[in-house]
C-alpha positions in Angstrom: 7.9 10.7 28.1 11.4 10.8 26.5 11.3 10.3 22.6 14.2 9.8 20.1 14.7 11.3 16.5 17.3 9.2 14.1 18.0 12.2 11.9 21.2 13.3 10.1 22.2 17.0 10.3 20.4 19.4 13.0 22.2 22.2 11.7 21.6 21.7 7.9 17.7 21.8 8.4 15.6 24.1 6.6 13.3 25.0 9.0 10.6 26.9 7.1 10.3 23.0 5.4 11.7 20.6 7.4 9.4 17.6 8.7 11.5 16.4 11.3 11.9 19.6 13.3 8.0 20.1 12.8 7.2 16.6 14.6 9.9 17.2 17.0 8.2 20.5 18.1 4.7 18.8 18.4 6.2 16.3 20.6 8.2 19.1 22.5 4.6 20.8 23.1 2.9 17.9 24.5 5.1 18.0 27.4 7.7 15.2 26.0 11.6 15.5 26.7 12.7 15.6 22.7 16.3 13.9 21.9 18.2 13.4 18.4 21.1 11.4 17.4 22.6 10.0 14.3 23.8 6.7 13.1 27.2 7.6 13.6 26.0 8.5 17.7 25.2 4.7 18.5 27.1 2.1 20.3 26.1 -1.5 21.1 27.3 -3.0 24.4 26.3 -5.0 27.2 23.5 -6.5 25.2 21.9 -3.0 24.6 22.0 0.1 22.0 23.4 3.7 23.4 23.0 6.8 21.9 25.0 9.9 22.5 21.8 12.3 22.0 21.2 15.8 21.7 18.3 17.3 23.8 16.1 19.8 21.7 14.3 22.6 23.2 11.9 24.7 21.7 11.8 27.9 23.4 9.3 29.9 21.8 6.1 27.8 20.6 5.3 30.2 18.1 8.4 29.1 16.2 10.3 26.1 15.0 13.5 27.5 16.1 15.0 25.3 18.6 18.0 25.2 21.2 20.4 22.4 21.9 20.6 22.0 25.9 22.9 19.3 26.7 24.1 15.9 25.8 23.9 12.5 27.2 24.1 8.8 26.7 20.7 7.0 26.5 19.7 3.4 25.9 17.7 3.6 23.0 15.2 1.2 24.6 14.3 3.6 27.0 12.7 5.9 24.8 8.9 5.6 24.4 8.9 6.4 20.9 12.0 6.1 18.0 11.6 8.2 15.3 13.6 6.7 12.4 14.4 9.7 9.6 17.8 9.4 8.2 18.1 10.7 4.8 19.4 8.1 1.9 21.5 6.9 0.6 20.8 3.5 1.9 24.8 2.4 2.4 26.3 -0.2 4.7 26.1 2.1 8.1 22.0 2.6 7.7 22.0 -1.3 6.9 24.0 -1.8 10.2 22.0 0.6 12.1 18.8 -1.0 11.1 20.2 -4.5 12.1 21.3 -3.2 15.8 18.1 -1.6 16.6 16.3 -4.6 15.5 18.8 -7.0 17.3 18.2 -4.8 20.4 14.6 -4.8 20.3 13.7 -1.2 19.4 10.8 -0.5 17.7 10.8 2.4 15.2 8.6 4.7 13.3 9.1 3.2 10.5 10.3 0.1 11.4 13.9 -0.6 11.2 13.1 -4.3 8.9 10.6 -2.0 6.7 13.3 0.1 5.5 15.9 -2.4 5.7 13.5 -4.4 3.0 12.0 -1.7 1.2 13.9 0.4 -1.1 12.1 3.7 -2.4 12.6 2.7 -5.8 12.1 -1.1 -6.0 9.1 -0.8 -3.4 6.9 0.2 -6.4 7.5 -3.4 -8.1 5.1 -4.6 -5.8 1.9 -2.8 -7.5 3.0 -3.5 -11.0 -0.8 -2.0 -12.0 -0.1 1.2 -10.7 3.4 2.2 -12.1 4.8 2.8 -15.5 6.7 0.8 -17.4 9.6 0.2 -15.3 13.2 -1.9 -15.9 15.5 -2.2 -13.2 19.4 -3.0 -15.0 22.8 -2.0 -15.4 22.9 -2.5 -19.0 23.4 0.0 -21.9 21.9 -2.6 -24.1 18.8 -2.6 -22.0 18.3 1.1 -22.1 18.5 0.8 -26.2 16.4 -2.0 -26.4 13.2 0.0 -24.7 13.6 2.5 -27.3 13.5 -0.2 -29.8 10.9 -2.2 -28.6 8.7 -0.3 -26.5 8.7 2.7 -29.0 9.3 5.1 -26.0 10.6 8.6 -27.2 11.1 9.5 -23.9 12.4 7.8 -20.6 13.8 8.8 -16.7 16.9 6.6 -15.4 17.0 6.8 -11.7 19.5 5.6 -9.2 18.2 3.4 -6.7 19.8 4.8 -3.7 19.3 8.9 -4.2 16.3 11.3 -3.0 15.5 14.6 -4.0 15.6 14.1 -7.5 19.5 13.8 -7.5 21.2 12.3 -10.4 18.1 11.5 -12.4 18.4 11.4 -15.9 15.8 12.7 -18.4 16.8 11.0 -22.0 15.3 11.3 -25.5 15.6 8.6 -28.2 18.8 9.4 -29.9 19.9 11.5 -27.2 24.2 11.4 -28.0 24.7 11.4 -24.1 23.5 8.0 -23.7 26.8 6.3 -23.2 27.9 9.0 -20.7 24.6 8.9 -19.1 25.0 5.0 -18.6 28.5 5.2 -17.1 27.5 7.8 -14.9 24.6 6.4 -13.3 25.8 2.8 -13.6 30.0 3.2 -13.3 30.1 1.5 -16.3 27.5 -1.3 -15.4 28.7 -2.0 -11.6 25.1 0.0 -10.2 21.8 -1.0 -11.2 19.3 1.8 -11.4 15.6 1.8 -12.7 14.3 3.0 -16.0 10.8 4.5 -16.4 9.0 5.5 -19.2 8.5 9.6 -18.8 5.1 10.3 -18.0 3.8 13.1 -19.9 1.5 14.5 -17.0 4.5 15.2 -15.0 4.5 18.8 -16.3 1.8 19.4 -14.4 3.4 18.0 -11.3 4.1 15.3 -9.1 1.9 14.6 -6.6 2.8 13.6 -2.9 -0.3 11.4 -1.2 0.6 11.3 2.4 0.1 8.4 4.7 0.1 8.5 8.7 -1.3 5.3 10.7 -1.9 4.0 7.5 -4.7 6.3 6.4 -4.5 8.6 3.5 -4.1 12.4 4.5 -7.1 14.3 2.7 -4.7 17.0 1.5 -1.5 16.3 -0.9 1.1 18.5 -2.4 1.6 19.0 -6.0 5.2 20.1 -7.0 5.3 21.9 -10.1 8.6 21.3 -12.3 10.2 24.6 -12.8 10.7 25.7 -16.5 14.4 24.9 -16.2 13.8 21.5 -15.1 11.9 18.3 -15.7 11.8 17.0 -12.1 8.9 17.5 -9.8 11.0 18.1 -6.7 11.1 20.7 -4.3 15.2 20.5 -3.7 15.6 20.8 -7.5 13.3 24.1 -7.9 9.7 22.8 -8.2 7.1 25.3 -6.6 4.1 23.7 -4.6 0.6 23.9 -4.1 -2.1 22.0 -2.2 -5.4 19.8 -3.1 -7.8 18.1 -1.9 -7.0 14.2 -2.6 -9.2 12.9 -5.6 -11.4 9.5 -5.9 -8.7 8.4 -8.1 -5.8 8.8 -5.4 -8.2 7.4 -2.9 -8.8 4.3 -5.2 -4.4 4.2 -5.5 -4.2 4.7 -1.9 -6.6 1.4 -1.2 -4.1 -0.7 -2.9 -0.9 0.5 -1.1 -2.4 0.7 2.2 -2.6 -2.9 3.0 1.0 -3.4 2.2 1.8 -0.5 4.3 0.3 -2.3 7.6 1.9 -5.4 6.5 5.0 -3.9 6.9 4.8 -1.8 10.1 5.4 1.6 7.6 3.5 4.0 9.8 4.3 7.4 8.0 4.9 7.4 3.7 4.8 9.5 1.1 3.9 7.8 -2.5 4.6 9.8 -5.7 2.0 10.0 -8.6 3.0 11.3 -11.8 -0.5 11.5 -13.4 -2.3 8.3 -12.2 0.8 6.1 -12.1 3.2 5.4 -9.1 6.8 6.6 -9.5 8.4 5.6 -5.9 7.0 5.6 -2.2 8.9 7.5 0.5 9.7 5.7 3.8 12.7 6.7 5.1 12.1 10.5 5.4 8.5 11.6 3.9 8.4 15.2 3.5 5.9 18.1 3.3 4.0 17.9 6.2 4.6 21.6 6.6 3.5 22.2 3.2 0.2 21.0 4.1 -0.1 22.8 7.5 0.9 26.0 6.2 -1.3 26.2 3.7 -4.6 24.1 4.7 -6.8 23.8 7.8 -5.2 20.3 8.2 -2.7 19.8 11.1 -0.2 16.5 10.1 1.6 16.9 13.4 -1.2 16.4 15.7 -2.5 13.6 13.5 0.9 11.7 13.7 1.2 12.0 17.5 -2.6 11.7 18.3 -2.7 8.0 16.5 0.7 7.0 17.6 0.4 3.8 19.9 2.9 1.3 21.3 
């Protein structure tokens, strides 16, 4: 079978942590031809979508090191599976790609429609009973109002199109940097962002629950912030450890899974701060290698064993 991965950049991957190359290798080891292409590599012509693809080969079964063997133009519908793992931000080019995939009748993991219609920050608003106090706004006055009316001492501001903890701001009541932070994150009111109460349990780690085939994996990744940063993102210097999911994790997962099924979100990562849902990653969920390398679970096998047309 031919399997296509839509990814950003083959040459900037951290092979020790990257989930895309981890899934690629498992597909290759099962005897499939593996190809990769980016949003910039596609052309729609003659009522079909084509991609200039790079063929990926793993010469050593014991390593994640890969070789690029050739380039070729492939009609995207010819792939048995298309795994769409482009990183945010979700910009216009990303939007156009999802539209071309859908118009061309290409089924993706995750579906183009799901990626287009579910922002990773806004998706949690579908679960008001699970999330911390949250407000989506572009207004400085709305930030100030939270300190006055909700009596919060600490809040967090997140851009709606970021990833890896980039441009997330921690603000305490009375912070004299509030105006400049608002100017930066909203571009002086031109862009919306999400405001959330700061959850003190975040100091103990950001808990990543992972879903494959609409089922919660029995292991989770706990990402603990460094002493220099409040963010529980590995890209921001957090460290990780693997734990078994708890009964509470399972209860939260049961509330999320019907939504994943309804929206064809086969692979997702939900982030919990304490018992509060902070976001759901569906564009390019990560942390599978951390689980594979530190437990007896093999998420790549689960991913491919359960994937059906």
